[in-house]
Wavefront OBJ file of the C-alpha trace (Angstrom):
o trace
v 135.407 83.417 28.830
v 133.605 80.703 26.855
v 135.462 77.370 26.961
v 135.537 76.951 23.191
v 137.036 80.418 22.737
v 139.704 79.651 25.348
v 140.642 76.465 23.506
v 140.605 78.303 20.176
v 143.190 80.767 21.525
v 145.213 77.830 22.854
v 145.377 76.166 19.445
v 145.951 79.457 17.619
v 149.035 80.268 19.692
v 150.374 76.698 19.684
v 150.554 76.489 15.917
v 151.406 80.144 15.304
v 154.674 79.326 17.100
v 155.391 76.512 14.648
v 154.242 78.404 11.562
v 156.771 81.147 12.223
v 159.647 78.969 11.043
v 158.658 75.417 10.074
v 158.221 75.975 6.332
v 160.802 78.741 5.887
v 163.674 77.495 8.057
v 165.021 75.409 5.158
v 165.438 78.521 3.037
v 167.275 80.318 5.848
v 169.620 77.369 6.337
v 170.267 77.105 2.586
v 171.007 80.828 2.346
v 173.375 80.500 5.330
v 175.313 77.783 3.511
v 173.822 74.914 5.491
v 171.636 73.331 2.778
v 173.121 69.835 3.296
v 172.275 70.155 7.021
v 168.566 70.869 6.538
v 167.634 67.264 7.290
v 169.366 67.444 10.692
v 167.268 70.414 11.805
v 164.029 68.751 10.749
v 164.893 65.213 11.845
v 165.847 66.362 15.362
v 162.172 67.164 15.888
v 161.614 63.480 15.374
v 164.474 62.360 17.581
v 163.275 64.365 20.584
v 159.774 63.050 19.923
v 161.133 59.562 20.525
v 160.957 60.250 24.237
v 159.958 63.812 25.171
v 156.194 63.719 24.317
v 155.803 60.315 25.977
v 157.864 61.451 28.985
v 155.917 64.684 29.400
v 152.674 62.771 28.901
v 153.644 60.486 31.777
v 154.472 63.509 33.953
v 151.097 65.070 33.081
v 149.258 61.833 33.823
v 150.976 61.270 37.148
v 152.348 64.441 38.733
v 151.990 67.857 37.034
v 148.696 69.126 35.566
v 149.009 69.256 31.783
v 148.259 72.979 31.483
v 151.084 73.870 33.899
v 153.472 71.587 32.066
v 152.540 73.309 28.792
v 153.471 76.644 30.389
v 156.858 75.421 31.621
v 157.738 73.799 28.297
v 156.886 76.950 26.357
v 159.001 79.109 28.645
v 162.095 76.993 27.999
v 161.298 76.619 24.295
v 160.683 80.350 23.834
v 163.891 81.470 25.519
v 166.039 79.000 23.571
v 164.425 79.949 20.243
v 165.054 83.633 20.860
v 168.683 82.792 21.621
v 168.884 80.988 18.263
v 167.373 83.974 16.485
v 169.634 86.598 18.024
v 172.701 84.402 17.537
v 171.892 84.016 13.848
v 171.282 87.747 13.531
v 174.569 88.829 15.089
v 176.651 86.035 13.542
v 175.481 86.890 10.035
v 177.239 84.812 7.385
v 179.609 83.459 10.056
v 176.912 81.427 11.773
v 178.192 78.109 13.104
v 176.142 74.936 12.731
v 176.918 73.598 16.219
v 175.847 76.754 18.065
v 172.669 77.363 16.077
v 171.725 73.696 16.197
v 172.317 73.599 19.968
v 169.844 76.394 20.656
v 167.370 74.870 18.228
v 167.710 71.443 19.833
v 166.665 72.784 23.249
v 163.691 74.501 21.657
v 162.284 71.454 19.890
v 162.953 69.218 22.914
v 160.429 71.262 24.893
v 158.126 72.429 22.093
v 157.296 69.042 20.565
v 155.665 67.625 23.732
v 153.297 70.592 23.893
v 151.445 69.453 20.765
v 150.245 66.283 22.480
v 149.795 68.068 25.808
v 147.570 70.782 24.358
v 145.462 68.055 22.723
v 145.138 66.382 26.124
v 144.158 69.704 27.745
v 141.505 70.314 25.097
v 140.104 66.773 25.211
v 139.901 66.867 29.015
v 138.167 70.252 29.065
v 135.645 69.232 26.415
v 134.904 65.872 28.022
v 134.511 67.460 31.466
v 131.997 69.880 29.969
v 130.047 67.007 28.397
v 130.972 67.885 24.802
v 131.687 65.354 22.048
v 135.400 65.605 21.209
v 134.995 64.170 17.681
v 132.386 66.775 16.767
v 133.771 69.729 18.700
v 137.565 69.498 18.609
v 138.083 69.758 14.809
v 136.219 73.082 14.762
v 138.536 74.331 17.506
v 141.708 72.841 16.020
v 141.107 74.662 12.721
v 142.139 77.902 14.437
v 145.544 76.383 15.087
v 145.984 76.111 11.346
v 144.825 79.711 10.933
v 147.519 80.774 13.419
v 150.093 78.750 11.474
v 149.069 80.425 8.192
v 149.101 83.961 9.568
v 152.615 83.684 10.973
v 153.827 82.058 7.730
v 152.508 85.002 5.742
v 153.777 87.541 8.291
v 157.299 86.087 8.136
v 157.162 86.164 4.318
v 155.895 89.752 4.044
v 158.343 90.927 6.705
v 161.204 89.581 4.597
v 162.272 87.072 7.254
v 162.066 83.862 5.166
v 165.811 83.737 4.686
v 166.838 85.225 8.041
v 166.989 84.073 11.650
v 164.369 86.706 12.491
v 161.757 83.976 12.067
v 163.173 82.305 15.200
v 162.730 85.499 17.222
v 159.083 85.733 16.138
v 158.530 82.122 17.193
v 160.211 82.646 20.555
v 158.112 85.698 21.377
v 154.842 83.880 20.684
v 156.039 80.921 22.751
v 156.530 83.189 25.779
v 152.997 84.538 25.328
v 151.772 80.948 25.288
v 153.705 80.290 28.495
v 151.547 82.838 30.310
v 148.278 81.933 28.614
v 148.548 78.225 29.453
v 148.314 79.068 33.151
v 144.763 80.360 32.612
v 143.463 77.079 31.133
v 141.120 74.595 32.880
v 142.868 72.239 35.267
v 143.774 68.734 34.080
v 143.770 66.477 37.150
v 146.585 63.989 37.554
v 145.961 60.294 38.213
v 147.747 59.056 41.312
v 147.561 55.284 41.550
v 147.657 53.339 44.855
v 151.021 51.820 45.737
v 149.668 48.325 45.142
v 149.557 48.980 41.417
v 152.216 47.404 39.228
v 155.397 49.036 37.959
v 153.805 49.841 34.595
v 151.126 51.931 36.323
v 153.557 53.590 38.701
v 155.771 54.743 35.847
v 152.805 55.751 33.703
v 153.803 53.340 30.920
v 150.380 51.778 30.497
v 150.030 53.333 27.024
v 152.848 51.130 25.735
v 150.765 48.040 26.560
v 148.555 49.048 23.624
v 151.091 47.213 21.467
v 149.697 43.981 22.931
v 146.533 44.622 20.929
v 147.131 43.529 17.336
v 144.917 46.220 15.834
v 146.545 49.032 17.814
v 150.041 47.664 17.165
v 149.444 47.707 13.395
v 147.922 51.181 13.660
v 150.993 52.552 15.449
v 153.370 50.848 13.001
v 151.662 52.513 10.049
v 151.539 55.779 11.989
v 155.327 55.468 12.053
v 155.551 54.671 8.316
v 153.309 57.549 7.321
v 154.970 59.828 9.849
v 158.092 59.486 7.712
v 156.420 61.771 5.158
v 155.378 64.528 7.567
v 158.480 66.727 7.556
v 159.681 66.242 3.974
v 157.802 69.131 2.406
v 158.202 71.283 5.519
v 161.962 71.026 5.118
v 162.335 71.036 1.362
v 159.319 72.664 -0.323
v 160.546 76.226 0.272
v 164.167 75.594 -0.826
v 162.840 73.642 -3.846
v 160.493 76.377 -5.043
v 163.065 79.093 -4.304
v 165.682 77.178 -6.321
v 163.821 78.065 -9.522
v 165.305 81.554 -9.102
v 168.382 80.093 -10.828
v 166.330 79.735 -14.017
v 165.762 83.149 -15.686
v 162.231 82.409 -16.927
v 161.076 81.601 -13.381
v 163.230 83.992 -11.347
v 160.571 86.702 -10.988
v 157.467 84.551 -10.640
v 155.278 84.980 -7.569
v 156.059 81.515 -6.244
v 159.809 82.079 -6.289
v 159.542 85.528 -4.723
v 156.981 84.478 -2.096
v 157.387 80.748 -1.616
v 155.984 80.878 1.917
v 152.754 82.509 0.770
v 152.361 79.876 -1.958
v 153.018 77.119 0.573
v 150.495 78.697 2.945
v 147.805 77.367 0.614
v 148.667 73.985 2.132
v 147.675 75.229 5.562
v 144.558 76.937 4.185
v 143.562 73.566 2.750
v 144.349 71.996 6.108
v 142.029 74.441 7.848
v 139.146 73.493 5.564
v 139.808 69.757 5.640
v 139.728 69.649 9.441
v 136.020 70.413 9.190
v 135.497 67.311 7.050
v 136.955 64.911 9.626
v 133.814 64.309 11.749
v 131.795 63.354 8.643
v 134.455 61.093 7.138
v 135.256 59.354 10.431
v 131.597 58.703 11.166
v 130.750 57.627 7.641
v 133.847 55.670 6.605
v 135.922 54.928 9.720
v 139.601 55.247 10.496
v 140.876 52.784 7.862
v 139.368 54.563 4.865
v 140.277 57.962 6.282
v 143.924 56.894 6.728
v 143.996 55.448 3.196
v 142.712 58.743 1.812
v 145.535 60.488 3.688
v 148.138 58.113 2.257
v 146.932 58.574 -1.322
v 146.984 62.326 -0.780
v 150.682 62.084 0.139
v 151.282 60.300 -3.178
v 149.647 63.242 -4.968
v 151.398 65.825 -2.776
v 154.861 64.603 -3.768
v 153.943 63.718 -7.349
v 152.557 67.169 -8.138
v 155.745 68.768 -6.810
v 157.774 66.590 -9.173
v 155.678 67.574 -12.193
v 155.249 71.293 -11.483
v 157.143 74.568 -11.811
v 156.445 78.200 -10.762
v 155.581 79.202 -14.345
v 153.059 77.424 -16.562
v 153.166 74.462 -14.194
v 152.270 76.454 -11.089
v 148.800 74.899 -11.121
v 150.424 71.587 -10.201
v 152.084 73.276 -7.228
v 148.675 74.644 -6.237
v 147.125 71.177 -6.478
v 149.931 69.850 -4.297
v 149.132 72.508 -1.706
v 145.419 71.709 -1.801
v 145.781 67.945 -1.249
v 148.106 68.601 1.706
v 145.116 69.414 3.898
v 143.718 65.934 3.382
v 147.153 64.303 3.667
v 147.939 65.952 7.003
v 144.555 66.227 8.734
v 143.122 62.858 7.784
v 146.232 61.304 9.308
v 147.249 63.506 12.248
v 143.919 64.734 13.592
v 141.947 61.576 12.846
v 144.729 59.428 14.289
v 144.769 61.499 17.468
v 140.992 61.191 17.838
v 141.200 57.433 17.188
v 143.769 57.060 19.964
v 141.619 59.174 22.283
v 138.624 56.889 21.728
v 140.626 53.677 22.150
v 142.250 54.582 25.492
v 140.926 55.145 28.997
v 141.347 58.407 30.957
v 144.205 57.082 33.107
v 146.547 56.737 30.114
v 145.122 59.286 27.683
v 147.955 61.832 27.881
v 150.662 59.178 27.630
v 148.803 57.455 24.764
v 148.779 60.756 22.864
v 152.484 61.012 23.602
v 152.978 57.520 22.193
v 151.153 58.528 19.002
v 153.459 61.525 18.722
v 156.452 59.270 19.319
v 155.518 57.006 16.411
v 154.671 59.838 14.008
v 156.753 62.910 14.809
v 159.303 60.722 16.606
v 160.497 57.543 14.939
v 158.670 58.194 11.682
v 159.681 61.804 11.162
v 163.291 61.356 12.306
v 164.085 58.347 10.151
v 162.001 59.627 7.247
v 163.616 63.070 7.252
v 167.138 61.687 7.429
v 166.392 59.319 4.549
v 164.801 62.152 2.578
v 167.844 64.309 3.343
v 170.140 61.598 2.000
v 168.058 61.434 -1.186
v 168.041 65.223 -1.653
v 171.729 65.608 -0.834
v 172.610 62.876 -3.342
v 170.312 64.042 -6.138
v 170.439 67.813 -5.554
v 173.065 69.375 -3.297
v 175.914 67.124 -4.458
v 175.198 67.915 -8.120
v 176.337 70.801 -10.335
v 173.884 73.696 -10.400
v 172.596 72.838 -13.875
v 171.566 69.324 -12.770
v 169.850 70.216 -9.525
v 166.360 70.794 -10.945
v 166.309 67.309 -12.461
v 167.502 65.991 -9.109
v 164.632 67.677 -7.287
v 162.141 66.094 -9.687
v 163.562 62.604 -9.149
v 163.496 63.088 -5.373
v 159.796 64.001 -5.348
v 158.940 60.935 -7.452
v 160.846 58.696 -5.031
v 158.867 60.122 -2.106
v 155.582 59.594 -3.996
v 156.460 55.953 -4.703
v 157.162 55.386 -1.007
v 153.749 56.739 0.019
v 152.079 54.482 -2.555
v 153.784 51.369 -1.170
v 152.653 52.292 2.375
v 149.075 52.739 1.114
v 148.936 49.294 -0.498
v 150.430 47.591 2.569
v 147.982 49.373 4.908
v 145.007 48.217 2.849
v 145.920 44.572 3.299
v 147.284 44.586 6.848
v 145.059 46.922 8.901
v 141.762 45.205 9.603
v 139.180 47.492 11.180
v 135.425 47.058 11.030
v 133.713 50.425 11.177
v 130.352 50.744 12.876
v 128.361 53.531 11.201
v 125.764 53.630 13.988
l 1 2 3 4 5 6 7 8 9 10 11 12 13 14 15 16 17 18 19 20 21 22 23 24 25 26 27 28 29 30 31 32 33 34 35 36 37 38 39 40 41 42 43 44 45 46 47 48 49 50 51 52 53 54 55 56 57 58 59 60 61 62 63 64 65 66 67 68 69 70 71 72 73 74 75 76 77 78 79 80 81 82 83 84 85 86 87 88 89 90 91 92 93 94 95 96 97 98 99 100 101 102 103 104 105 106 107 108 109 110 111 112 113 114 115 116 117 118 119 120 121 122 123 124 125 126 127 128 129 130 131 132 133 134 135 136 137 138 139 140 141 142 143 144 145 146 147 148 149 150 151 152 153 154 155 156 157 158 159 160 161 162 163 164 165 166 167 168 169 170 171 172 173 174 175 176 177 178 179 180 181 182 183 184 185 186 187 188 189 190 191 192 193 194 195 196 197 198 199 200 201 202 203 204 205 206 207 208 209 210 211 212 213 214 215 216 217 218 219 220 221 222 223 224 225 226 227 228 229 230 231 232 233 234 235 236 237 238 239 240 241 242 243 244 245 246 247 248 249 250 251 252 253 254 255 256 257 258 259 260 261 262 263 264 265 266 267 268 269 270 271 272 273 274 275 276 277 278 279 280 281 282 283 284 285 286 287 288 289 290 291 292 293 294 295 296 297 298 299 300 301 302 303 304 305 306 307 308 309 310 311 312 313 314 315 316 317 318 319 320 321 322 323 324 325 326 327 328 329 330 331 332 333 334 335 336 337 338 339 340 341 342 343 344 345 346 347 348 349 350 351 352 353 354 355 356 357 358 359 360 361 362 363 364 365 366 367 368 369 370 371 372 373 374 375 376 377 378 379 380 381 382 383 384 385 386 387 388 389 390 391 392 393 394 395 396 397 398 399 400 401 402 403 404 405 406 407 408 409 410 411 412 413 414 415 416 417 418
C-alpha cells in the first residue's frame, strides 16, 4: 500500500478515537449530574501529558519502536475506555464519579502519548522516503480531522451525545488502531554507547532545549496558549445545549444537534491544515503563532456574543476561526519542533511539546476555566446561568489577547523566506 495512504489511515483512526467523545463528553457528564466535575475530566488529559508523552517518547527513542508502542498504548486505552462506557451504561443515573473517572484516567494516560508518537512515526516514514515533512504531512494530517468530524457526527446522529455509549465507540476504534499500528513502517530506536552522559542514557536530551533562549520562550508560550486548548472541548457543548432552558431557543438546530454545529470547527480545521505550508514558508512561526492567538480571542469572543437563534451566525464564525486557532498553533508548532531538533531526540522533543501544551498548559488552563465556569454558571440559579456563560467566554478571550501581546514582544524569531 502507498505510504501516504497508510499514514492517512493512521491519522484518520487516531483522531476518530478522540472525536468520539472529546466534544460531547461534557454534555454526558452534565446530564449525569457531574457538571461541576467537567473540568476534572478534561484537565486530567493535561496532567497525564505532564509525563506520559515525554516518557513514551523516551521509550520510543531508546528501546521500543514507536509503531509498536502506539499499538500497546491503544490496546490499554481501548479496553479501559470500553470499561468506562459499559459501566456508565449499566450504572445509569447511579453512576459514581470515582469509578467512571478511574476508567477514564487509565484511558487518557495511554491515549495522550499516541498523538506525539503517531507524529513521530509519520515524520520518520516521510523523511526515510525522502519526502518534505512540511509540505507532505499537513495533507496527510487533514484526514485525522476528517476522522474526528465523522465520529462526532456519528455520535450525534446515533443519539449518544448525552450517554456513555460514546466511550464504547471510542474504545472500539482504539482496538482497531492497536492492530493497524503493527503494520506501519518501522521506527528504529537510537541506542547510545555507554560512554554517553546520563542525559543521553535516559533520553532526556530534549529537555536541554530549554538552554536555548528562543526555544525556551517558544515552549513557555506553548504552555500559555495550551491553556486554551481544552476550554471549548469541555464547555462548548454544555453551553450550547444550555439554551434549551430558554423556550425561544429550545428547538433550534444548534441546541438539538450541538455536536454537528461544533463539527464545523473541525471542518474548518481540516481546511486550515492545508494553509500551513504556505503561511510557514511565507511568514514564519512567529506570525503564524500570533494568528493562532488572535483566532483564540475571536473563538471565545464570538461564543460570548452569540446564541442559537438570530445570533447563530456568531457561533458559526467561532467554529470557523477554530481551524486557524488550533492548526496554526498545534500543527505548526509540531513542525517547528521537528525542524529544530535532531533525529536522536525527535520523539522525546515531540513529547516535550505535548507536555507543555496538552500537559501543563491544558491541565492548569482547564482547571482555571472550570473554576470560572463553576463560579459564574453552575453555582448560580438557573435564570442567571446564561449571563454567567457570557462573562466566562469574555474572560477567556481577554486571556488570549494578553498572551498575544506578550508573545509579540518576547518571542524574537527572524524568518528566512528563502
